[in-house]
FIKOLZA-1660 file (N, C-alpha, C; in steps of 0.1 Angstrom, whole numbers, plus 5000, padded with zeros to 4 digits):
% residues 176
   i   px   py   pz ch aa at
   1 8249 1591 1576  A  M  N
   1 8243 1583 1566  A  M CA
   1 8228 1586 1566  A  M  C
   2 8222 1592 1557  A  S  N
   2 8208 1595 1557  A  S CA
   2 8201 1590 1544  A  S  C
   3 8208 1590 1533  A  R  N
   3 8202 1585 1521  A  R CA
   3 8212 1575 1515  A  R  C
   4 8209 1563 1516  A  I  N
   4 8219 1552 1513  A  I CA
   4 8214 1544 1501  A  I  C
   5 8223 1543 1491  A  L  N
   5 8220 1536 1479  A  L CA
   5 8229 1523 1479  A  L  C
   6 8222 1512 1477  A  I  N
   6 8230 1499 1477  A  I CA
   6 8229 1493 1463  A  I  C
   7 8241 1491 1457  A  I  N
   7 8242 1485 1444  A  I CA
   7 8251 1473 1444  A  I  C
   8 8250 1465 1433  A  G  N
   8 8258 1453 1432  A  G CA
   8 8251 1444 1422  A  G  C
   9 8258 1434 1419  A  S  N
   9 8253 1423 1410  A  S CA
   9 8240 1417 1415  A  S  C
  10 8232 1412 1407  A  S  N
  10 8220 1404 1412  A  S CA
  10 8225 1393 1421  A  S  C
  11 8218 1391 1432  A  C  N
  11 8221 1381 1442  A  C CA
  11 8234 1384 1450  A  C  C
  12 8238 1397 1450  A  S  N
  12 8249 1400 1459  A  S CA
  12 8245 1403 1473  A  S  C
  13 8232 1405 1476  A  G  N
  13 8228 1407 1489  A  G CA
  13 8223 1421 1492  A  G  C
  14 8219 1428 1481  A  K  N
  14 8214 1442 1483  A  K CA
  14 8202 1443 1492  A  K  C
  15 8192 1435 1489  A  S  N
  15 8180 1435 1497  A  S CA
  15 8182 1431 1511  A  S  C
  16 8190 1421 1513  A  T  N
  16 8193 1416 1527  A  T CA
  16 8200 1427 1535  A  T  C
  17 8210 1433 1529  A  L  N
  17 8218 1444 1535  A  L CA
  17 8208 1456 1538  A  L  C
  18 8200 1459 1528  A  G  N
  18 8190 1470 1530  A  G CA
  18 8181 1467 1542  A  G  C
  19 8176 1455 1543  A  D  N
  19 8168 1452 1555  A  D CA
  19 8175 1453 1568  A  D  C
  20 8188 1448 1568  A  R  N
  20 8196 1448 1580  A  R CA
  20 8199 1463 1584  A  R  C
  21 8202 1471 1574  A  L  N
  21 8205 1485 1577  A  L CA
  21 8193 1492 1582  A  L  C
  22 8181 1489 1576  A  S  N
  22 8169 1495 1580  A  S CA
  22 8166 1492 1595  A  S  C
  23 8168 1479 1599  A  Q  N
  23 8166 1475 1613  A  Q CA
  23 8175 1483 1622  A  Q  C
  24 8187 1485 1618  A  K  N
  24 8197 1492 1627  A  K CA
  24 8195 1507 1628  A  K  C
  25 8190 1513 1617  A  T  N
  25 8189 1527 1616  A  T CA
  25 8175 1533 1617  A  T  C
  26 8165 1524 1616  A  A  N
  26 8151 1528 1615  A  A CA
  26 8148 1537 1603  A  A  C
  27 8156 1536 1593  A  I  N
  27 8154 1543 1580  A  I CA
  27 8146 1533 1571  A  I  C
  28 8136 1538 1564  A  E  N
  28 8129 1529 1555  A  E CA
  28 8137 1524 1543  A  E  C
  29 8135 1511 1541  A  H  N
  29 8142 1504 1530  A  H CA
  29 8133 1502 1518  A  H  C
  30 8137 1507 1506  A  I  N
  30 8129 1505 1494  A  I CA
  30 8137 1497 1484  A  I  C
  31 8131 1487 1479  A  E  N
  31 8137 1479 1468  A  E CA
  31 8132 1483 1455  A  E  C
  32 8140 1487 1446  A  I  N
  32 8136 1491 1433  A  I CA
  32 8129 1480 1425  A  I  C
  33 8132 1468 1428  A  D  N
  33 8125 1457 1421  A  D CA
  33 8110 1457 1424  A  D  C
  34 8107 1461 1437  A  D  N
  34 8093 1462 1441  A  D CA
  34 8085 1473 1434  A  D  C
  35 8093 1483 1430  A  L  N
  35 8086 1494 1422  A  L CA
  35 8085 1491 1407  A  L  C
  36 8094 1483 1403  A  Y  N
  36 8096 1480 1388  A  Y CA
  36 8086 1469 1384  A  Y  C
  37 8086 1458 1392  A  W  N
  37 8078 1446 1388  A  W CA
  37 8064 1446 1393  A  W  C
  38 8055 1444 1383  A  K  N
  38 8040 1442 1387  A  K CA
  38 8037 1428 1386  A  K  C
  39 8025 1424 1391  A  P  N
  39 8021 1410 1390  A  P CA
  39 8022 1404 1376  A  P  C
  40 8025 1391 1375  A  G  N
  40 8027 1385 1362  A  G CA
  40 8040 1388 1356  A  G  C
  41 8050 1393 1364  A  W  N
  41 8063 1397 1359  A  W CA
  41 8062 1407 1348  A  W  C
  42 8052 1415 1348  A  Q  N
  42 8051 1427 1339  A  Q CA
  42 8058 1438 1346  A  Q  C
  43 8064 1447 1339  A  H  N
  43 8071 1458 1345  A  H CA
  43 8065 1472 1341  A  H  C
  44 8067 1481 1350  A  V  N
  44 8063 1495 1347  A  V CA
  44 8071 1501 1336  A  V  C
  45 8067 1512 1330  A  S  N
  45 8075 1519 1320  A  S CA
  45 8086 1526 1327  A  S  C
  46 8096 1530 1320  A  D  N
  46 8107 1538 1325  A  D CA
  46 8102 1551 1331  A  D  C
  47 8092 1557 1325  A  S  N
  47 8087 1570 1330  A  S CA
  47 8080 1568 1343  A  S  C
  48 8072 1557 1344  A  E  N
  48 8065 1554 1357  A  E CA
  48 8076 1551 1368  A  E  C
  49 8086 1543 1365  A  L  N
  49 8096 1541 1375  A  L CA
  49 8103 1554 1379  A  L  C
  50 8107 1562 1370  A  R  N
  50 8113 1574 1373  A  R CA
  50 8105 1583 1382  A  R  C
  51 8092 1584 1379  A  T  N
  51 8083 1592 1387  A  T CA
  51 8082 1586 1402  A  T  C
  52 8081 1573 1403  A  E  N
  52 8081 1567 1416  A  E CA
  52 8094 1569 1424  A  E  C
  53 8105 1568 1417  A  I  N
  53 8119 1571 1423  A  I CA
  53 8120 1585 1427  A  I  C
  54 8115 1594 1419  A  Q  N
  54 8115 1609 1422  A  Q CA
  54 8109 1611 1436  A  Q  C
  55 8097 1604 1437  A  E  N
  55 8089 1606 1449  A  E CA
  55 8096 1600 1462  A  E  C
  56 8100 1588 1461  A  V  N
  56 8106 1581 1473  A  V CA
  56 8120 1587 1476  A  V  C
  57 8127 1592 1466  A  S  N
  57 8141 1598 1469  A  S CA
  57 8140 1612 1473  A  S  C
  58 8128 1618 1473  A  A  N
  58 8127 1632 1477  A  A CA
  58 8126 1633 1493  A  A  C
  59 8124 1621 1499  A  K  N
  59 8123 1621 1514  A  K CA
  59 8137 1624 1520  A  K  C
  60 8137 1628 1532  A  E  N
  60 8149 1632 1540  A  E CA
  60 8158 1621 1542  A  E  C
  61 8153 1609 1544  A  S  N
  61 8162 1597 1546  A  S CA
  61 8156 1585 1539  A  S  C
  62 8164 1576 1534  A  W  N
  62 8160 1564 1528  A  W CA
  62 8172 1554 1526  A  W  C
  63 8168 1542 1524  A  I  N
  63 8178 1532 1520  A  I CA
  63 8171 1526 1508  A  I  C
  64 8178 1527 1496  A  I  N
  64 8173 1521 1484  A  I CA
  64 8182 1511 1478  A  I  C
  65 8177 1499 1475  A  S  N
  65 8186 1489 1469  A  S CA
  65 8181 1486 1455  A  S  C
  66 8191 1487 1446  A  G  N
  66 8189 1484 1432  A  G CA
  66 8198 1490 1422  A  G  C
  67 8198 1485 1410  A  N  N
  67 8208 1489 1400  A  N CA
  67 8202 1495 1388  A  N  C
  68 8191 1500 1387  A  Y  N
  68 8184 1504 1375  A  Y CA
  68 8190 1516 1369  A  Y  C
  69 8197 1515 1358  A  S  N
  69 8204 1526 1352  A  S CA
  69 8195 1537 1348  A  S  C
  70 8182 1534 1345  A  Q  N
  70 8173 1545 1341  A  Q CA
  70 8169 1555 1352  A  Q  C
  71 8173 1551 1364  A  V  N
  71 8171 1561 1375  A  V CA
  71 8184 1565 1382  A  V  C
  72 8195 1562 1377  A  R  N
  72 8208 1565 1383  A  R CA
  72 8210 1580 1384  A  R  C
  73 8206 1588 1374  A  E  N
  73 8208 1602 1375  A  E CA
  73 8199 1609 1385  A  E  C
  74 8189 1602 1390  A  I  N
  74 8180 1607 1401  A  I CA
  74 8187 1603 1414  A  I  C
  75 8190 1590 1415  A  L  N
  75 8194 1585 1428  A  L CA
  75 8209 1589 1433  A  L  C
  76 8218 1587 1424  A  W  N
  76 8232 1589 1427  A  W CA
  76 8235 1603 1432  A  W  C
  77 8230 1614 1426  A  P  N
  77 8232 1627 1431  A  P CA
  77 8225 1630 1445  A  P  C
  78 8214 1623 1447  A  R  N
  78 8207 1625 1460  A  R CA
  78 8212 1617 1472  A  R  C
  79 8219 1606 1469  A  A  N
  79 8224 1598 1479  A  A CA
  79 8235 1604 1487  A  A  C
  80 8236 1601 1500  A  T  N
  80 8248 1605 1507  A  T CA
  80 8258 1594 1508  A  T  C
  81 8254 1582 1507  A  D  N
  81 8263 1570 1508  A  D CA
  81 8259 1560 1497  A  D  C
  82 8269 1555 1491  A  L  N
  82 8268 1544 1481  A  L CA
  82 8275 1532 1487  A  L  C
  83 8267 1521 1489  A  I  N
  83 8273 1508 1493  A  I CA
  83 8274 1499 1481  A  I  C
  84 8286 1496 1476  A  W  N
  84 8288 1487 1465  A  W CA
  84 8291 1473 1470  A  W  C
  85 8282 1464 1468  A  L  N
  85 8285 1450 1471  A  L CA
  85 8292 1444 1459  A  L  C
  86 8305 1444 1460  A  N  N
  86 8314 1440 1449  A  N CA
  86 8319 1426 1452  A  N  C
  87 8310 1416 1452  A  L  N
  87 8313 1403 1456  A  L CA
  87 8318 1395 1444  A  L  C
  88 8325 1384 1447  A  S  N
  88 8331 1375 1436  A  S CA
  88 8320 1368 1428  A  S  C
  89 8324 1366 1416  A  F  N
  89 8315 1359 1407  A  F CA
  89 8311 1345 1412  A  F  C
  90 8320 1337 1417  A  P  N
  90 8315 1324 1422  A  P CA
  90 8305 1325 1433  A  P  C
  91 8307 1334 1442  A  L  N
  91 8298 1335 1453  A  L CA
  91 8284 1340 1448  A  L  C
  92 8284 1350 1440  A  V  N
  92 8271 1355 1435  A  V CA
  92 8264 1345 1426  A  V  C
  93 8271 1338 1418  A  L  N
  93 8265 1327 1410  A  L CA
  93 8259 1316 1418  A  L  C
  94 8266 1312 1429  A  S  N
  94 8261 1302 1437  A  S CA
  94 8248 1306 1445  A  S  C
  95 8248 1319 1449  A  R  N
  95 8237 1325 1455  A  R CA
  95 8225 1325 1445  A  R  C
  96 8228 1329 1433  A  A  N
  96 8217 1330 1423  A  A CA
  96 8210 1316 1421  A  A  C
  97 8218 1306 1420  A  V  N
  97 8213 1292 1418  A  V CA
  97 8205 1288 1430  A  V  C
  98 8211 1289 1442  A  S  N
  98 8205 1284 1454  A  S CA
  98 8192 1292 1458  A  S  C
  99 8193 1305 1456  A  R  N
  99 8181 1313 1458  A  R CA
  99 8169 1310 1449  A  R  C
 100 8172 1308 1436  A  T  N
 100 8162 1305 1427  A  T CA
 100 8156 1291 1430  A  T  C
 101 8164 1281 1433  A  V  N
 101 8159 1268 1437  A  V CA
 101 8151 1269 1449  A  V  C
 102 8155 1276 1460  A  R  N
 102 8147 1277 1472  A  R CA
 102 8134 1284 1469  A  R  C
 103 8134 1294 1461  A  R  N
 103 8121 1301 1458  A  R CA
 103 8112 1292 1449  A  R  C
 104 8118 1285 1441  A  L  N
 104 8110 1276 1432  A  L CA
 104 8103 1265 1440  A  L  C
 105 8110 1259 1450  A  I  N
 105 8105 1249 1458  A  I CA
 105 8095 1254 1468  A  I  C
 106 8098 1266 1474  A  S  N
 106 8089 1271 1484  A  S CA
 106 8077 1279 1479  A  S  C
 107 8078 1283 1466  A  R  N
 107 8068 1291 1460  A  R CA
 107 8067 1305 1467  A  R  C
 108 8078 1309 1473  A  K  N
 108 8078 1322 1480  A  K CA
 108 8074 1333 1470  A  K  C
 109 8066 1342 1475  A  L  N
 109 8062 1354 1467  A  L CA
 109 8073 1364 1467  A  L  C
 110 8076 1370 1456  A  V  N
 110 8086 1380 1454  A  V CA
 110 8080 1391 1445  A  V  C
 111 8085 1403 1447  A  C  N
 111 8081 1414 1438  A  C CA
 111 8066 1414 1434  A  C  C
 112 8059 1418 1444  A  N  N
 112 8044 1421 1441  A  N CA
 112 8037 1408 1437  A  N  C
 113 8039 1397 1445  A  G  N
 113 8032 1385 1443  A  G CA
 113 8036 1376 1432  A  G  C
 114 8047 1378 1426  A  N  N
 114 8053 1369 1416  A  N CA
 114 8060 1358 1422  A  N  C
 115 8062 1347 1415  A  T  N
 115 8069 1335 1420  A  T CA
 115 8079 1331 1409  A  T  C
 116 8089 1324 1414  A  E  N
 116 8099 1319 1405  A  E CA
 116 8093 1307 1397  A  E  C
 117 8099 1304 1385  A  S  N
 117 8094 1292 1378  A  S CA
 117 8107 1285 1374  A  S  C
 118 8104 1273 1368  A  L  N
 118 8116 1265 1363  A  L CA
 118 8124 1273 1353  A  L  C
 119 8117 1281 1345  A  G  N
 119 8124 1290 1336  A  G CA
 119 8133 1300 1343  A  G  C
 120 8130 1304 1355  A  S  N
 120 8139 1313 1363  A  S CA
 120 8152 1306 1366  A  S  C
 121 8152 1293 1366  A  L  N
 121 8165 1286 1369  A  L CA
 121 8172 1282 1356  A  L  C
 122 8164 1278 1346  A  L  N
 122 8171 1272 1334  A  L CA
 122 8171 1281 1322  A  L  C
 123 8163 1291 1321  A  S  N
 123 8162 1298 1308  A  S CA
 123 8174 1309 1308  A  S  C
 124 8177 1313 1296  A  Y  N
 124 8187 1323 1293  A  Y CA
 124 8183 1336 1300  A  Y  C
 125 8170 1338 1302  A  E  N
 125 8165 1351 1308  A  E CA
 125 8164 1349 1323  A  E  C
 126 8167 1337 1329  A  G  N
 126 8166 1335 1343  A  G CA
 126 8177 1342 1351  A  G  C
 127 8176 1342 1364  A  I  N
 127 8186 1349 1372  A  I CA
 127 8200 1343 1371  A  I  C
 128 8202 1330 1372  A  P  N
 128 8216 1325 1371  A  P CA
 128 8222 1329 1358  A  P  C
 129 8215 1328 1347  A  F  N
 129 8222 1333 1334  A  F CA
 129 8223 1348 1334  A  F  C
 130 8214 1355 1340  A  W  N
 130 8215 1370 1341  A  W CA
 130 8228 1373 1348  A  W  C
 131 8231 1366 1359  A  V  N
 131 8243 1369 1367  A  V CA
 131 8256 1366 1358  A  V  C
 132 8255 1355 1351  A  I  N
 132 8266 1351 1342  A  I CA
 132 8269 1362 1331  A  I  C
 133 8258 1367 1326  A  R  N
 133 8259 1377 1315  A  R CA
 133 8263 1391 1320  A  R  C
 134 8259 1395 1333  A  T  N
 134 8261 1409 1337  A  T CA
 134 8271 1411 1348  A  T  C
 135 8276 1401 1355  A  H  N
 135 8284 1404 1367  A  H CA
 135 8296 1412 1363  A  H  C
 136 8304 1408 1354  A  R  N
 136 8316 1415 1350  A  R CA
 136 8313 1429 1345  A  R  C
 137 8302 1430 1337  A  K  N
 137 8298 1443 1332  A  K CA
 137 8295 1453 1343  A  K  C
 138 8288 1448 1353  A  Y  N
 138 8285 1457 1365  A  Y CA
 138 8297 1461 1372  A  Y  C
 139 8306 1451 1375  A  Q  N
 139 8319 1454 1382  A  Q CA
 139 8326 1465 1374  A  Q  C
 140 8327 1464 1362  A  S  N
 140 8335 1473 1354  A  S CA
 140 8328 1487 1353  A  S  C
 141 8315 1487 1351  A  S  N
 141 8308 1500 1350  A  S CA
 141 8308 1508 1363  A  S  C
 142 8306 1500 1374  A  Y  N
 142 8305 1507 1387  A  Y CA
 142 8319 1512 1391  A  Y  C
 143 8329 1505 1388  A  R  N
 143 8343 1509 1391  A  R CA
 143 8346 1522 1383  A  R  C
 144 8342 1522 1370  A  E  N
 144 8344 1534 1362  A  E CA
 144 8336 1546 1367  A  E  C
 145 8323 1544 1371  A  L  N
 145 8315 1555 1376  A  L CA
 145 8321 1561 1389  A  L  C
 146 8325 1552 1398  A  I  N
 146 8330 1556 1411  A  I CA
 146 8343 1564 1409  A  I  C
 147 8352 1559 1401  A  E  N
 147 8365 1565 1399  A  E CA
 147 8364 1578 1391  A  E  C
 148 8354 1580 1383  A  S  N
 148 8352 1592 1375  A  S CA
 148 8349 1604 1383  A  S  C
 149 8345 1602 1396  A  Q  N
 149 8342 1613 1405  A  Q CA
 149 8330 1622 1399  A  Q  C
 150 8322 1615 1391  A  T  N
 150 8310 1622 1385  A  T CA
 150 8300 1625 1397  A  T  C
 151 8301 1618 1407  A  F  N
 151 8292 1620 1419  A  F CA
 151 8300 1622 1431  A  F  C
 152 8306 1634 1432  A  P  N
 152 8316 1636 1443  A  P CA
 152 8309 1637 1457  A  P  C
 153 8296 1638 1457  A  N  N
 153 8288 1639 1470  A  N CA
 153 8288 1626 1477  A  N  C
 154 8291 1615 1470  A  L  N
 154 8289 1602 1476  A  L CA
 154 8300 1597 1484  A  L  C
 155 8297 1592 1496  A  Q  N
 155 8307 1585 1504  A  Q CA
 155 8305 1570 1500  A  Q  C
 156 8316 1565 1493  A  V  N
 156 8315 1552 1488  A  V CA
 156 8321 1541 1497  A  V  C
 157 8313 1531 1499  A  H  N
 157 8317 1519 1507  A  H CA
 157 8317 1507 1499  A  H  C
 158 8329 1503 1494  A  E  N
 158 8330 1491 1486  A  E CA
 158 8332 1479 1495  A  E  C
 159 8323 1469 1495  A  L  N
 159 8324 1457 1503  A  L CA
 159 8326 1445 1494  A  L  C
 160 8337 1438 1496  A  R  N
 160 8341 1427 1487  A  R CA
 160 8337 1413 1492  A  R  C
 161 8333 1412 1504  A  D  N
 161 8330 1398 1509  A  D CA
 161 8321 1399 1521  A  D  C
 162 8317 1388 1526  A  V  N
 162 8308 1387 1538  A  V CA
 162 8314 1393 1550  A  V  C
 163 8327 1390 1552  A  V  N
 163 8334 1396 1564  A  V CA
 163 8334 1411 1564  A  V  C
 164 8336 1417 1552  A  E  N
 164 8336 1432 1551  A  E CA
 164 8322 1437 1554  A  E  C
 165 8312 1430 1549  A  I  N
 165 8298 1434 1551  A  I CA
 165 8295 1434 1566  A  I  C
 166 8299 1423 1573  A  D  N
 166 8296 1421 1587  A  D CA
 166 8304 1432 1595  A  D  C
 167 8316 1435 1591  A  R  N
 167 8324 1445 1598  A  R CA
 167 8318 1459 1596  A  R  C
 168 8313 1462 1584  A  F  N
 168 8306 1474 1581  A  F CA
 168 8294 1476 1590  A  F  C
 169 8286 1465 1591  A  L  N
 169 8274 1466 1599  A  L CA
 169 8277 1467 1614  A  L  C
 170 8288 1460 1619  A  N  N
 170 8292 1462 1633  A  N CA
 170 8297 1476 1636  A  N  C
 171 8304 1481 1627  A  N  N
 171 8309 1495 1629  A  N CA
 171 8298 1505 1629  A  N  C
 172 8288 1503 1620  A  L  N
 172 8276 1511 1619  A  L CA
 172 8268 1511 1632  A  L  C
 173 8267 1499 1638  A  E  N
 173 8261 1497 1651  A  E CA
 173 8267 1506 1662  A  E  C
 174 8280 1507 1662  A  L  N
 174 8287 1515 1671  A  L CA
 174 8283 1530 1670  A  L  C
 175 8281 1534 1657  A  A  N
 175 8278 1548 1654  A  A CA
 175 8263 1552 1658  A  A  C
 176 8254 1542 1659  A  F  N
 176 8240 1545 1662  A  F CA
 176 8238 1542 1676  A  F  C
% end
């Protein structure tokens, strides 16, 4: 495992797993959200994101977490391993609500100094509603992509719950 891509629904634990893998392997973890979002919740253009992803994914080893379809054709062929956090909708939705509330109360800085707002919790564009709108779509599209064998270079690790994630990390620890 030298170039690891972590995908999954919002709030499935991509960043957390990326950080844990980085600690175990000493491979740099890059979150696509940090490349995409600028202060004030403004985002870079697709071409800027693609340029940045070209640069970071040209390295010999990396752990990248994120689902951005506009960079899929760059990342998926370069990755050696794909970790799909295919967690249940109830778990992911509960995480989306609790994470948003925690960040709202704590005013924790995320994605280049941005903070969550009440709109992040209640608006149609907020994370909980985003999870409601996209979870099933992501499950279906990832299943299709993986089964299509379009990216035969990838060693796919589909993890469906916290127990499988912990088992994966424990087995990885034995390998390093």
